C-alpha positions in Angstrom: 13.0 47.4 30.1 10.9 50.2 28.6 11.0 54.0 28.4 14.7 54.1 29.0 16.8 57.2 28.3 19.0 56.9 25.2 22.8 56.9 25.2 22.9 60.6 24.5 21.6 61.3 28.0 24.8 59.8 29.4 27.3 60.7 26.7 29.3 62.8 29.1 29.4 60.3 31.8 32.3 58.3 30.2 35.1 60.7 29.4 37.1 58.5 27.0 39.2 59.8 24.3 40.1 57.9 21.2 43.6 56.4 21.4 43.7 56.6 25.2 46.1 54.3 26.9 45.0 50.7 27.8 43.7 50.0 31.3 46.4 49.2 33.8 46.2 48.1 37.4 43.0 48.1 39.5 40.2 50.0 37.9 39.5 52.0 41.0 41.0 55.5 41.7 42.9 56.4 38.6 41.3 53.6 36.6 39.3 54.4 33.4 35.5 53.8 33.4 34.2 51.7 30.5 30.6 52.7 30.7 27.8 54.0 32.9 24.6 52.7 34.5 21.5 53.3 32.3 18.7 52.0 34.4 18.2 50.2 37.8 15.5 47.6 38.4 16.3 45.6 41.5 18.5 42.5 40.9 18.7 43.0 37.2 19.7 46.3 35.7 21.1 47.8 32.5 24.4 49.6 31.7 25.9 51.2 28.6 29.4 50.4 27.5 31.6 52.6 25.3 32.8 50.5 22.4 36.2 52.3 22.4 36.6 51.6 26.1 35.8 47.9 25.6 38.3 47.7 22.8 41.0 49.2 25.0 40.0 46.9 27.9 40.4 43.9 25.6 44.1 44.8 25.1 44.8 44.8 28.8 47.4 42.3 30.1 45.1 41.3 32.8 42.8 38.5 31.3 40.1 39.4 33.8 40.0 43.1 32.8 40.2 42.0 29.1 37.0 39.9 29.5 35.0 42.7 31.2 32.9 43.4 28.2 31.9 39.8 27.5 28.8 37.8 28.4 29.6 36.1 31.7 32.2 38.7 32.6 32.1 40.8 35.7 32.1 44.6 36.2 32.0 46.9 39.2 30.7 50.3 40.2 31.4 52.6 43.2 28.5 53.5 45.5 29.7 55.6 48.4 32.5 53.6 50.1 31.6 50.2 48.5 32.1 48.5 45.2 29.1 46.7 43.7 30.0 43.7 41.6 27.7 42.5 38.7 27.7 39.8 36.1 27.0 40.5 32.4 24.0 38.5 31.2 23.5 39.8 27.7 24.9 42.4 25.2 23.4 44.3 22.4 24.4 47.2 20.1 22.3 50.2 21.3 22.2 51.8 17.8 23.2 50.4 14.5 26.8 51.7 13.8 26.8 53.5 17.1 29.5 53.6 19.8 27.4 52.3 22.7 26.7 48.7 23.7 23.8 48.0 26.1 24.2 45.2 28.6 21.8 43.5 31.0 23.5 42.8 34.3 22.8 40.8 37.5 24.2 42.1 40.8 26.3 39.6 42.7 27.4 41.3 45.8 29.5 44.1 47.2 32.8 44.8 48.9 34.4 47.6 50.8 36.7 50.1 49.0 40.2 50.6 50.4 40.7 54.3 50.8 44.3 54.7 49.6 44.3 52.3 46.6 40.6 52.1 45.7 40.9 48.3 45.8 38.0 46.0 46.6 38.1 43.9 49.8 35.8 42.1 52.3 33.4 40.9 49.6 29.9 39.6 50.6 26.9 38.4 48.7 23.9 40.7 48.3 23.6 44.4 47.7 22.6 47.0 50.3 22.8 50.2 48.2 22.1 50.5 44.5 23.8 52.9 42.1 21.9 55.7 40.4 21.7 56.1 36.6 24.9 57.7 35.3 27.1 55.9 37.8 30.4 55.0 36.2 31.2 51.3 35.5 34.7 49.8 35.7 36.4 46.6 34.6 37.0 44.1 37.3 40.6 42.9 37.8 42.4 39.8 38.9 43.1 41.2 42.4 39.4 41.9 42.7 38.5 38.3 41.8 41.1 37.1 44.3 39.2 39.0 47.0 35.8 37.9 45.7 36.7 34.2 45.6 38.9 34.1 48.7 37.7 31.4 51.1 40.5 31.7 53.7 38.0 32.3 56.6 35.8 29.3 55.9 36.5 25.5 55.6 36.8 24.9 51.9 38.2 22.7 49.1 39.9 24.0 46.0 38.8 22.3 42.8 40.2 24.5 40.0 40.8 28.0 38.6 38.3 30.8 38.0 37.7 31.4 34.3 39.5 33.2 32.5 42.4 33.3 35.0 45.1 30.7 35.6 45.9 31.6 39.2 42.7 32.6 41.0 41.6 29.5 42.8 38.0 28.3 42.8 36.9 27.1 46.2 33.8 25.3 47.4 32.6 26.1 51.0 32.3 22.6 52.3 29.8 23.2 55.1 27.4 25.2 52.9 27.7 22.8 50.0 27.1 19.6 52.1 24.7 21.2 54.5 22.2 21.9 51.7 23.0 19.1 49.2 24.7 19.5 45.8 24.2 18.2 42.3 26.8 17.6 39.5 25.2 17.5 36.1 26.7 17.2 32.6 26.4 15.3 29.4 28.3 12.1 28.8 31.9 12.7 27.8 32.3 16.1 29.5 34.6 14.8 32.3 31.7 14.4 34.8 33.0 11.2 36.5 36.6 12.6 36.9 35.2 15.8 38.3 33.1 14.0 40.8 36.2 12.0 41.8 38.2 15.2 42.2 35.5 16.7 44.5 35.3 13.6 46.6 39.1 13.3 46.9 39.3 16.9 48.1 36.6 16.2 50.6 38.4 13.1 51.9 41.7 15.0 52.1 40.0 17.8 54.2 38.2 15.2 56.4 40.1 11.9 56.7 37.7 10.9 59.5 34.6 11.7 57.4 31.7 9.5 56.5 30.9 9.3 52.8 28.8 6.6 51.0 28.8 6.5 47.2 26.4 4.4 45.1 28.4 3.4 42.0 26.2 1.7 39.3 28.9 1.1 36.8 31.9 0.0 38.9 33.9 3.1 37.8 35.0 4.6 41.1 36.7 1.6 42.8 39.9 2.3 40.8 39.9 5.9 42.0 39.5 5.2 45.8 41.5 2.1 46.4 44.0 4.1 48.4 41.6 6.0 50.7 38.3 4.2 50.5 36.6 0.9 51.3 35.3 -0.9 48.2 32.2 -3.1 48.3 30.6 -5.2 45.6 28.6 -8.4 45.5 31.6 -10.4 46.7 31.9 -8.7 50.0 28.9 -6.4 50.6 27.1 -9.0 52.8 23.9 -6.9 53.2 21.4 -8.9 55.3 18.0 -9.3 53.7 16.2 -8.7 57.0 17.3 -5.0 56.9 14.6 -4.4 54.3 11.5 -2.8 55.5 8.0 -4.0 54.5 7.8 -1.8 51.3 11.2 -3.2 50.1 10.1 -6.8 50.9 7.1 -6.2 48.7 9.2 -5.0 45.8 11.4 -8.2 46.0 8.9 -10.9 46.8 5.6 -9.8 45.3 5.1 -10.4 41.6 1.4 -9.9 41.2 -0.3 -6.7 40.1 -3.6 -5.0 40.5 -5.9 -6.2 43.3 -3.9 -9.5 43.6 -0.9 -7.4 44.7 -2.7 -6.1 47.8 -3.8 -9.6 48.7 -0.2 -10.8 48.5 1.0 -7.8 50.5 -1.5 -8.5 53.3 -0.3 -12.1 53.6 3.4 -11.2 53.5 2.9 -8.5 56.2 1.2 -11.0 58.6 3.8 -13.8 58.0 6.8 -11.4 58.1 5.7 -10.0 61.4 5.4 -13.5 62.9 8.8 -14.4 61.5 10.5 -11.4 63.1 8.7 -12.1 66.4 10.3 -15.6 66.6 13.7 -14.0 67.0 14.7 -13.4 70.7 15.4 -9.7 69.7 11.8 -9.4 68.5 10.4 -11.1 71.6 11.9 -8.3 73.7 10.0 -5.6 71.9 6.5 -4.8 73.3 5.1 -3.4 70.0 7.0 -5.0 67.2 6.4 -3.6 63.7 6.8 -5.3 60.3 9.5 -2.6 59.4 11.7 -3.2 62.5 15.2 -4.5 61.4 14.9 -7.8 63.4 16.7 -10.9 61.9 14.5 -13.8 60.8 15.0 -17.0 58.8 13.7 -17.2 55.3 12.8 -20.8 56.0 10.6 -19.5 58.9 8.9 -17.1 56.6 8.1 -19.8 54.0 7.0 -22.2 56.7 4.6 -19.6 58.1 3.3 -18.9 54.6 2.7 -22.7 54.2 0.9 -22.9 57.6 -1.4 -20.0 56.6 -2.0 -21.6 53.3 -3.1 -24.9 55.1 -5.9 -23.0 56.8 -7.6 -22.2 53.4 -10.7 -24.2 52.6 -10.5 -24.0 48.8 -7.7 -24.7 46.5 -8.3 -21.4 44.6 -7.6 -19.4 47.8 -4.0 -20.8 48.0 -2.8 -19.0 44.8 -1.4 -15.9 46.7 0.5 -18.1 49.1 2.0 -20.2 46.4 3.1 -17.1 44.5 4.9 -15.8 47.6 6.5 -19.1 48.5 7.6 -19.9 45.0 9.3 -16.4 44.6 11.1 -16.7 48.0 12.4 -20.2 47.2 13.5 -19.0 43.8 15.5 -16.1 45.3 17.1 -18.4 47.9 18.3 -20.8 45.2 19.7 -18.1 42.9 23.4 -17.6 43.5 23.2 -14.1 42.1 21.3 -13.0 45.2 23.8 -14.6 47.6 25.3 -11.3 48.7 21.9 -10.5 50.3 19.8 -13.6 50.7 22.5 -16.1 51.9 21.7 -18.3 54.8 24.9 -17.0 56.3 23.4 -13.5 56.8 20.8 -14.5 59.5 23.0 -13.4 62.5 22.6 -10.0 64.1 25.3 -8.2 62.1 23.6 -4.8 61.9 26.2 -3.0 64.0 29.1 -4.4 61.9 27.3 -3.6 58.7 26.6 0.1 59.7 30.2 0.5 60.9 31.6 -0.8 57.6 29.3 1.1 55.2 29.3 4.4 57.1 33.0 4.3 58.0 32.4 4.5 61.8 35.2 5.1 62.6 36.8 6.1 59.3 40.3 4.9 60.0 41.7 7.2 57.4 39.4 5.7 54.7 36.4 8.1 54.9 34.6 6.9 51.8 32.7 3.7 51.0 32.2 2.8 47.3 29.3 0.4 46.8 29.6 -1.1 43.4 26.1 -2.3 42.4 27.0 -3.2 38.8 27.0 -6.9 39.7 23.6 -6.8 41.5 20.8 -8.4 39.5 18.9 -5.6 37.7 15.6 -6.8 39.2 16.7 -5.7 42.7 19.3 -3.0 42.1 16.8 -0.3 43.0 15.9 -2.2 46.2 19.6 -2.4 47.2 20.0 1.3 46.7 16.8 2.0 48.6 18.0 -0.1 51.6 21.4 1.7 51.7 19.7 5.1 51.3 17.1 4.4 53.9 19.6 3.0 56.4 21.5 6.3 56.0 18.4 8.3 56.8 17.1 6.0 59.6 20.5 5.9 61.3 20.6 9.7 61.3 17.0 9.8 62.8 17.5 7.2 65.5 20.9 8.6 66.6 19.6 12.2 67.2 20.4 12.0 70.9 24.0 10.8 70.2 27.1 12.8 69.2 26.3 13.7 65.6 28.1 11.9 62.8 26.9 13.6 59.5 26.9 11.3 56.4 27.3 12.3 52.8 25.4 10.0 50.4 26.5 10.4 46.8 24.3 8.8 44.1 25.8 8.4 40.6 23.3 8.1 37.7 20.7 9.7 40.1 18.0 9.9 37.3 17.8 6.1 37.5 16.8 6.1 41.2 14.9 9.4 41.5 12.9 9.3 38.2 10.1 11.7 37.4 6.8 10.8 39.2 5.2 11.0 35.7 7.0 7.7 34.8 5.9 4.3 35.9 9.2 3.7 37.7 8.8 7.0 39.6 5.4 6.0 40.9 6.3 2.6 42.2 10.0 2.6 43.4 10.7 3.0 47.1 14.2 4.3 46.2 12.8 7.4 44.6 10.7 8.1 47.7 13.5 7.7 50.2 16.0 9.8 48.2 13.3 12.5 47.7 12.7 12.5 51.4 16.5 12.9 52.1 16.5 15.8 49.6 13.7 17.5 51.5 14.5 16.6 55.1 18.0 15.1 55.2 19.9 18.3 56.3 17.8 18.5 59.5 19.3 15.2 60.6 22.9 15.5 59.2 22.4 13.6 56.0 23.8 15.3 52.9 22.9 14.2 49.4 25.1 14.5 46.3 23.4 13.8 43.0 25.4 13.1 39.8 23.5 12.8 36.6 23.7 13.2 32.8 19.9 13.6 32.4 18.7 16.2 35.0 15.4 16.5 33.1 14.6 12.9 34.0 14.9 13.6 37.7 11.8 14.0 39.9 10.6 17.6 39.6 11.7 19.6 42.6 14.6 17.3 43.7 17.2 19.4 41.8 15.8 22.6 43.3 16.5 21.1 46.8 20.2 21.1 46.0 21.7 24.3 47.4 24.8 24.0 45.1 24.6 23.1 41.4 27.7 22.2 39.5 26.7 22.3 35.8 29.0 21.0 33.1 28.2 21.1 29.4 24.7 20.0 28.6 23.8 19.3 25.0 20.1 18.6 25.4 17.8 21.7 25.5 15.4 20.0 27.9 18.2 19.3 30.3 19.4 22.9 30.0 15.9 24.3 30.7 15.6 22.0 33.8 18.9 23.2 35.2 18.1 26.8 34.4 14.8 26.6 36.4 16.8 25.2 39.4 19.5 27.9 39.4 19.2 31.1 41.3 18.5 34.4 39.5 22.0 35.7 39.9 23.4 32.9 37.8 21.4 33.7 34.7 24.3 35.4 33.0 26.2 32.1 33.1 23.5 29.8 31.9 23.9 30.6 28.2 27.5 29.4 28.5 26.5 25.9 29.5 26.3 24.5 26.0 29.6 26.1 25.1 31.6 24.8 28.1 34.8 22.9 27.3 35.4 19.4 28.8 36.2 19.7 32.6 34.7 23.2 32.8 31.6 24.0 34.8 29.4 26.7 36.1 29.0 26.6 39.9 26.3 28.5 41.7 24.4 28.4 45.0 25.4 28.1 48.7 28.8 26.5 48.0 30.3 29.5 46.4 30.4 33.3 47.2 28.9 34.1 43.8 28.2 32.1 40.6 31.5 31.1 39.0 32.9 29.5 35.9 35.6 27.0 36.8 38.2 25.0 35.0 38.7 21.8 37.1 42.1 20.7 38.2 43.7 17.7 36.7 43.7 14.5 38.6 46.6 12.0 38.7 46.0 8.7 36.9 45.7 6.6 40.1 42.8 8.7 41.4 40.7 8.7 38.2 37.6 6.6 37.8 37.7 3.8 35.2 35.4 5.7 32.8 37.6 6.5 29.8 36.2 6.0 26.3 37.6 3.1 24.3 40.0 4.2 21.5 38.5 2.3 18.6 41.2 3.4 16.1 43.8 1.8 18.4 42.0 -1.2 19.8 40.8 -2.4 16.5 44.4 -2.8 15.4 44.9 -5.4 18.1 44.4 -9.0 17.0 45.1 -12.5 18.5 43.8 -14.5 21.5 40.2 -14.1 20.6 39.4 -17.8 21.3 40.7 -17.4 24.9 38.8 -14.1 25.4 35.5 -15.8 24.3 36.2 -18.8 26.5 36.9 -16.8 29.7 34.0 -14.5 29.0 31.5 -17.4 28.6 32.8 -18.9 31.9 32.1 -15.7 33.8 28.8 -15.3 32.0 27.5 -18.7 32.9 28.7 -18.3 36.5 27.1 -14.9 36.6 30.2 -13.4 38.1 32.3 -10.5 37.1 
């Protein structure tokens, strides 16, 4: 800001005497001001703090009042019959050796003032009236924070305590958070997996008949949800291959590149449509498409490819057909693909698969954990694409039915929604379907939860589609900048704290909270934690003995390609 009046212009606005008593109780009627408004400029403004008042406030027994003069702390000011609440974004000494500290602030919201006590109540986001320069500024207190973060009138889950208090509970408004998607970001080792498990446990406790599907790429979360979830991996997933649409078939079956890829795709489209049409379900559809989830036999597909190949006049024309047939036969013979391409999965099990995966009904186990760690890496993205697309397509085709909203949670989201600048981002169908869910899912009752340690590797714009952002410590400057760009303006005062957050601490902003908030997550009992603990090298390297048996058992599993 420029052309601002100096501190002398407001020297009389803060009548504080040296040696005055520390602040006590609510800083309303009878409370001591700690500064005054210097300049107003819409959402961001500037105030002046008296250093003596800040030193007195720091001695207050109330930890909230004691943090009023710190970056990330909150202050309040009276305008008519309301209290305006603001967050401190930055601090600077107004004059070298002077008694005034200038602070840039962001307005968060306002609450009504109780006439007799001067306390704040009925807090809401947004500001209707701004203060004028010279307006006195007060420290906010624990009772004020309890009013600000109270969520008693809305469905919510409690996930921790508001910093720096130990008793003001931090709540997430469940409808707002899920209705507009959410993202949990944080560097490795900050407690991200345990925090994700905590949030999902709270959601399951609130809605035991809910419908949650989580993609688990490392097999961490099965241990956390054995008591209240359904666990699926390659041993029991039984996902029929014919559920794939044409784009996903191409990713699995086509190995060519360049112009040859389009030739192979045209052949596959023609033969796949004929294979689907052979099924009695396909015969009953007037205009069958290649994307329709109609069961077909892989042997029918390869036979049709062979028949089409027999119509070619020259041997050179048969190369595309041979490539397709060889790849399909290779996948059929590979036991690693048995969870999806088994000959046992040709029956029409679509209804059973949807009921299992989407928990319809939930039967008290509202969450499905799909462990894809055992899926061959070549088709992991296709499996995630099928599960994501089935979630979205089910929501679209069931629009005329009683609504059953589904929460899709994607761990390691940067692997599946990579930046479009990368080769993976340009070619993978999983990125396109998850991007579409981020943009359109809420219209159809599909909520997306993204968990990632590298937000900067996500497709640009996807993070900004998340209405609630839960940011744990981020060590990489590029990641910090990416999250900063996605956060709303009112959270700017919290952003600089992201690199300094402790483990299991976060900044939450957006639709899921009343105002931006710094939170210390609750602890989680051992039986509900994911299996993501770091190995204790100093302890484990003391263990010795049995190495021959370890190697033998490992090699057996390795050769059998089983976990």
